[in-house]
MIVOVO-809060 format. One record per residue: x, y, z of N, C-alpha, C in turn; chain. Coordinates in nm, 2 decimals. Each point is the difference from the previous one (the first is absolute). Layout:
BEGIN
NODE:X:Y:Z:X:Y:Z:X:Y:Z:A
...
END
This chain:
BEGIN
NODE:0.63:-1.71:7.04:-0.10:-0.02:-0.10:0.05:0.06:-0.13:A
NODE:0.00:-0.08:-0.11:0.05:0.05:-0.13:-0.12:0.01:-0.09:A
NODE:0.02:0.10:-0.08:-0.11:0.03:-0.10:0.06:-0.04:-0.14:A
NODE:-0.08:-0.08:-0.07:0.04:-0.04:-0.13:-0.09:0.07:-0.10:A
NODE:0.07:0.04:-0.11:-0.08:0.07:-0.10:-0.01:-0.10:-0.12:A
NODE:-0.11:0.01:-0.06:-0.02:-0.08:-0.12:-0.02:0.09:-0.12:A
NODE:0.08:-0.02:-0.10:-0.01:0.08:-0.12:-0.10:-0.06:-0.10:A
NODE:-0.08:0.09:-0.04:-0.11:-0.05:-0.10:0.05:0.05:-0.14:A
NODE:0.01:-0.10:-0.08:0.04:0.03:-0.14:-0.13:0.02:-0.08:A
NODE:-0.01:0.12:-0.05:-0.12:0.04:-0.08:0.02:-0.05:-0.14:A
NODE:-0.11:-0.03:-0.06:0.00:-0.05:-0.14:0.00:0.13:-0.09:A
NODE:-0.01:-0.02:-0.12:0.01:0.11:-0.09:-0.12:0.10:0.02:A
NODE:0.03:0.12:-0.01:-0.10:0.11:0.02:-0.11:-0.02:-0.10:A
NODE:-0.13:-0.02:0.05:-0.11:-0.02:-0.09:-0.03:0.12:-0.09:A
NODE:0.05:0.12:0.05:-0.03:0.12:-0.08:0.09:0.01:-0.12:A
NODE:0.12:-0.07:0.01:0.10:0.01:-0.11:-0.03:-0.11:-0.09:A
NODE:-0.03:0.03:-0.13:-0.03:-0.10:-0.10:0.11:0.01:-0.11:A
NODE:0.03:-0.12:-0.05:0.10:0.01:-0.11:-0.06:0.07:-0.12:A
NODE:0.09:0.05:-0.09:-0.06:0.07:-0.11:-0.07:-0.09:-0.09:A
NODE:-0.11:0.05:-0.06:-0.08:-0.08:-0.09:0.07:-0.03:-0.13:A
NODE:-0.01:-0.12:-0.04:0.06:-0.05:-0.13:-0.08:0.06:-0.12:A
NODE:0.07:0.06:-0.09:-0.06:0.06:-0.12:0.06:-0.08:-0.12:A
NODE:-0.10:-0.05:-0.08:0.04:-0.08:-0.11:-0.03:0.08:-0.13:A
NODE:0.10:0.01:-0.09:-0.02:0.07:-0.13:-0.11:-0.07:-0.08:A
NODE:-0.07:0.07:-0.08:-0.11:-0.05:-0.09:0.06:-0.11:-0.09:A
NODE:0.12:0.02:-0.05:0.05:-0.11:-0.09:0.02:-0.13:0.07:A
NODE:0.05:0.01:0.12:0.02:-0.12:0.08:-0.14:-0.07:0.03:A
NODE:-0.10:0.08:0.03:-0.13:-0.06:0.03:-0.05:-0.07:-0.12:A
NODE:0.01:0.07:-0.12:-0.05:-0.06:-0.12:0.07:-0.13:-0.04:A
NODE:0.14:0.00:0.02:0.07:-0.12:-0.03:-0.04:-0.12:0.09:A
NODE:-0.02:0.03:0.13:-0.04:-0.11:0.09:-0.14:-0.05:-0.03:A
NODE:-0.09:0.09:-0.04:-0.13:-0.04:-0.04:0.00:-0.08:-0.12:A
NODE:0.09:0.03:-0.10:0.01:-0.07:-0.12:0.05:-0.14:0.03:A
NODE:0.10:-0.01:0.09:0.06:-0.13:0.03:-0.11:-0.09:0.08:A
NODE:-0.07:0.07:0.08:-0.10:-0.08:0.08:-0.12:-0.05:-0.10:A
NODE:-0.03:0.09:-0.09:-0.11:-0.04:-0.10:0.05:-0.12:-0.09:A
NODE:0.13:0.00:-0.02:0.05:-0.11:-0.09:0.02:-0.13:0.07:A
NODE:0.00:0.01:0.14:0.02:-0.13:0.08:-0.12:-0.09:-0.02:A
NODE:0.03:-0.13:-0.01:-0.10:-0.10:-0.03:-0.07:-0.05:0.13:A
NODE:0.06:0.00:0.11:-0.06:-0.06:0.12:0.01:0.09:0.12:A
NODE:-0.07:-0.03:0.10:0.00:0.07:0.13:0.14:-0.01:0.06:A
NODE:0.06:-0.11:-0.01:0.14:-0.02:0.06:0.10:0.09:-0.07:A
NODE:-0.01:0.02:-0.13:0.09:0.09:-0.07:-0.02:0.14:0.04:A
NODE:-0.13:0.04:0.02:-0.03:0.14:0.04:0.05:0.02:0.14:A
NODE:-0.02:-0.10:0.09:0.06:0.01:0.14:0.15:0.01:0.00:A
NODE:0.06:-0.07:-0.09:0.15:0.00:-0.01:0.04:0.14:-0.04:A
NODE:-0.07:0.06:-0.09:0.04:0.14:-0.05:-0.02:0.10:0.12:A
NODE:-0.11:-0.02:0.07:-0.03:0.09:0.11:0.11:-0.01:0.11:A
NODE:0.04:-0.12:0.03:0.10:-0.02:0.10:0.13:0.06:-0.04:A
NODE:0.04:-0.03:-0.13:0.12:0.05:-0.05:0.01:0.15:0.00:A
NODE:-0.11:0.07:-0.03:0.00:0.15:0.00:-0.03:0.05:0.14:A
NODE:-0.05:-0.08:0.09:-0.03:0.05:0.13:-0.13:0.08:0.01:A
NODE:-0.10:-0.04:-0.08:-0.12:0.07:-0.01:-0.12:-0.08:0.06:A
NODE:-0.10:0.07:0.04:-0.12:-0.06:0.05:-0.11:0.00:-0.11:A
NODE:-0.08:-0.10:0.00:-0.11:-0.01:-0.10:-0.09:0.12:0.00:A
NODE:-0.03:0.06:0.12:-0.09:0.11:0.01:0.06:0.12:-0.07:A
NODE:0.14:0.02:0.01:0.06:0.11:-0.07:-0.01:-0.02:-0.15:A
NODE:0.02:-0.12:-0.05:-0.01:-0.03:-0.14:-0.14:0.02:-0.05:A
NODE:-0.10:-0.03:0.08:-0.14:0.02:-0.03:-0.03:0.15:-0.02:A
NODE:0.06:0.08:0.08:-0.01:0.15:-0.01:0.06:0.05:-0.13:A
NODE:0.12:-0.06:-0.03:0.06:0.04:-0.12:-0.08:-0.04:-0.13:A
NODE:-0.07:-0.11:0.01:-0.09:-0.04:-0.11:-0.11:0.10:-0.02:A
NODE:-0.06:0.04:0.11:-0.11:0.10:0.00:0.06:0.13:-0.06:A
NODE:0.12:0.04:0.04:0.06:0.12:-0.06:0.02:-0.01:-0.15:A
NODE:0.05:-0.12:-0.04:0.02:-0.03:-0.14:-0.13:0.01:-0.08:A
NODE:-0.10:-0.06:0.05:-0.13:0.00:-0.06:-0.06:0.14:-0.02:A
NODE:0.03:0.08:0.10:-0.05:0.14:-0.01:0.09:0.09:-0.09:A
NODE:0.11:-0.06:-0.03:0.09:0.08:-0.09:0.10:0.09:0.08:A
NODE:0.00:-0.02:0.13:0.08:0.09:0.09:0.15:-0.03:-0.02:A
NODE:0.04:-0.12:-0.03:0.14:-0.04:-0.01:0.06:0.07:-0.13:A
NODE:-0.08:-0.01:-0.10:0.05:0.07:-0.13:0.01:0.14:0.02:A
NODE:-0.09:0.07:0.07:0.01:0.14:0.03:0.13:0.03:0.08:A
NODE:0.02:-0.09:0.10:0.12:0.02:0.09:0.13:-0.02:-0.08:A
NODE:0.00:-0.08:-0.09:0.12:-0.03:-0.08:0.05:0.12:-0.07:A
NODE:-0.09:0.09:-0.04:0.03:0.12:-0.08:0.05:0.11:0.09:A
NODE:-0.02:-0.01:0.13:0.04:0.11:0.09:0.15:-0.03:0.03:A
NODE:0.07:0.11:0.02:0.14:-0.01:0.04:0.01:0.03:0.15:A
NODE:0.06:-0.09:0.08:0.01:0.03:0.14:0.10:0.11:0.03:A
NODE:-0.02:0.06:0.11:0.10:0.10:0.04:-0.06:0.13:0.03:A
NODE:0.08:0.10:0.01:-0.04:0.13:0.03:-0.07:0.07:-0.12:A
NODE:-0.11:0.07:0.03:-0.07:0.07:-0.10:0.08:0.12:-0.03:A
NODE:-0.02:0.05:-0.12:0.06:0.12:-0.05:-0.04:0.13:0.09:A
NODE:0.10:0.09:0.01:-0.03:0.12:0.08:-0.08:0.09:-0.09:A
NODE:-0.12:0.05:0.04:-0.08:0.08:-0.09:0.06:0.14:-0.03:A
NODE:0.08:0.05:0.10:0.06:0.13:-0.02:0.11:-0.01:-0.11:A
NODE:0.08:-0.11:0.01:0.10:-0.02:-0.11:-0.06:-0.02:-0.13:A
NODE:-0.11:-0.07:-0.01:-0.07:-0.03:-0.13:-0.05:0.14:-0.05:A
NODE:-0.06:0.08:0.08:-0.05:0.13:-0.04:0.12:0.09:-0.05:A
NODE:0.11:0.00:0.08:0.12:0.08:-0.04:0.05:-0.05:-0.14:A
NODE:0.00:-0.13:-0.02:0.05:-0.05:-0.13:-0.09:0.05:-0.11:A
NODE:-0.13:-0.01:0.02:-0.10:0.04:-0.10:0.02:0.15:-0.03:A
NODE:0.01:0.08:0.11:0.02:0.15:-0.02:0.13:0.03:-0.07:A
NODE:0.10:-0.07:0.03:0.13:0.02:-0.07:-0.01:-0.03:-0.15:A
NODE:-0.07:-0.11:-0.03:-0.02:-0.03:-0.14:-0.08:0.11:-0.07:A
NODE:-0.10:0.05:0.07:-0.09:0.10:-0.06:0.08:0.13:-0.02:A
NODE:0.09:0.04:0.10:0.08:0.12:-0.02:0.09:-0.02:-0.12:A
NODE:0.07:-0.11:-0.01:0.09:-0.03:-0.11:-0.08:0.02:-0.13:A
NODE:-0.12:-0.06:-0.01:-0.08:0.01:-0.12:-0.03:0.15:-0.03:A
NODE:-0.04:0.07:0.10:-0.04:0.14:-0.02:0.12:0.09:-0.04:A
NODE:0.12:-0.03:0.06:0.12:0.07:-0.04:0.03:-0.03:-0.15:A
NODE:-0.01:-0.12:-0.04:0.02:-0.03:-0.14:-0.09:0.07:-0.09:A
NODE:-0.13:0.00:0.03:-0.10:0.07:-0.08:0.03:0.15:0.00:A
NODE:0.04:0.06:0.12:0.04:0.14:0.00:0.11:0.03:-0.09:A
NODE:0.10:-0.09:0.00:0.12:0.02:-0.09:-0.05:0.01:-0.15:A
NODE:-0.08:-0.09:-0.03:-0.05:-0.01:-0.14:-0.08:0.13:-0.03:A
NODE:-0.09:0.04:0.09:-0.08:0.12:-0.02:0.09:0.13:-0.01:A
NODE:0.11:0.01:0.08:0.09:0.11:-0.01:0.07:0.00:-0.14:A
NODE:0.04:-0.12:-0.05:0.07:-0.01:-0.13:-0.10:0.05:-0.11:A
NODE:-0.13:-0.04:0.01:-0.10:0.04:-0.09:-0.02:0.15:0.00:A
NODE:-0.01:0.06:0.12:-0.02:0.14:0.01:0.12:0.08:-0.05:A
NODE:0.12:-0.05:0.02:0.12:0.06:-0.05:0.00:-0.01:-0.16:A
NODE:-0.04:-0.11:-0.05:-0.01:-0.02:-0.15:-0.11:0.10:-0.06:A
NODE:-0.11:0.01:0.07:-0.10:0.09:-0.04:0.04:0.14:0.00:A
NODE:0.08:0.04:0.10:0.05:0.14:0.00:0.10:0.02:-0.11:A
NODE:0.08:-0.09:-0.04:0.09:0.01:-0.11:-0.07:0.01:-0.13:A
NODE:-0.11:-0.08:-0.02:-0.08:0.00:-0.12:-0.07:0.14:-0.01:A
NODE:-0.05:0.05:0.11:-0.06:0.13:0.00:0.09:0.11:-0.03:A
NODE:0.13:-0.01:0.05:0.10:0.10:-0.03:0.03:0.00:-0.15:A
NODE:0.02:-0.12:-0.06:0.03:-0.02:-0.14:-0.11:0.06:-0.09:A
NODE:-0.13:-0.03:0.04:-0.11:0.05:-0.08:-0.01:0.15:0.01:A
NODE:0.03:0.06:0.11:0.00:0.15:0.02:0.11:0.05:-0.09:A
NODE:0.11:-0.06:0.00:0.12:0.05:-0.08:-0.04:-0.01:-0.15:A
NODE:-0.06:-0.11:-0.03:-0.03:-0.03:-0.14:-0.11:0.10:-0.05:A
NODE:-0.10:0.03:0.09:-0.10:0.10:-0.04:0.05:0.14:-0.01:A
NODE:0.10:0.03:0.08:0.07:0.14:-0.01:0.07:0.01:-0.14:A
NODE:0.07:-0.11:-0.03:0.07:0.01:-0.13:-0.09:0.01:-0.12:A
NODE:-0.12:-0.07:0.02:-0.10:0.01:-0.11:-0.05:0.13:-0.01:A
NODE:-0.03:0.07:0.11:-0.05:0.13:0.00:0.10:0.10:-0.05:A
NODE:0.13:-0.01:0.03:0.10:0.09:-0.05:0.02:-0.01:-0.15:A
NODE:-0.02:-0.12:-0.06:0.02:-0.02:-0.14:-0.11:0.06:-0.08:A
NODE:-0.11:0.03:0.05:-0.12:0.05:-0.07:0.01:0.15:-0.02:A
END
């Protein structure tokens, strides 16, 4: 008696999804402008096929545009946000530099005032001796 085994080829794992497509705001606006400029449904369909887009996605983009969300997104820069500790350190370093400069000016003024005071004392002594 022989036993045969049958291999079952599993399909793709339903839990593993491909990464979501992210479209930049400038691309969305350019596609919307091109679709709005199209004269007929067939031209719009051709644009959608060429770009590989679904009409439901474009409808969502239109809603975003009408709400002003695309313009707001265009102004944001993608990528990592700044490190708050680094920003605080840079601010504090600039503040220290400013304070050191002000201290240097204040020390020069104090030194000059001391010299003026010494000159006035010397001048007043000479005036007192001449009398």
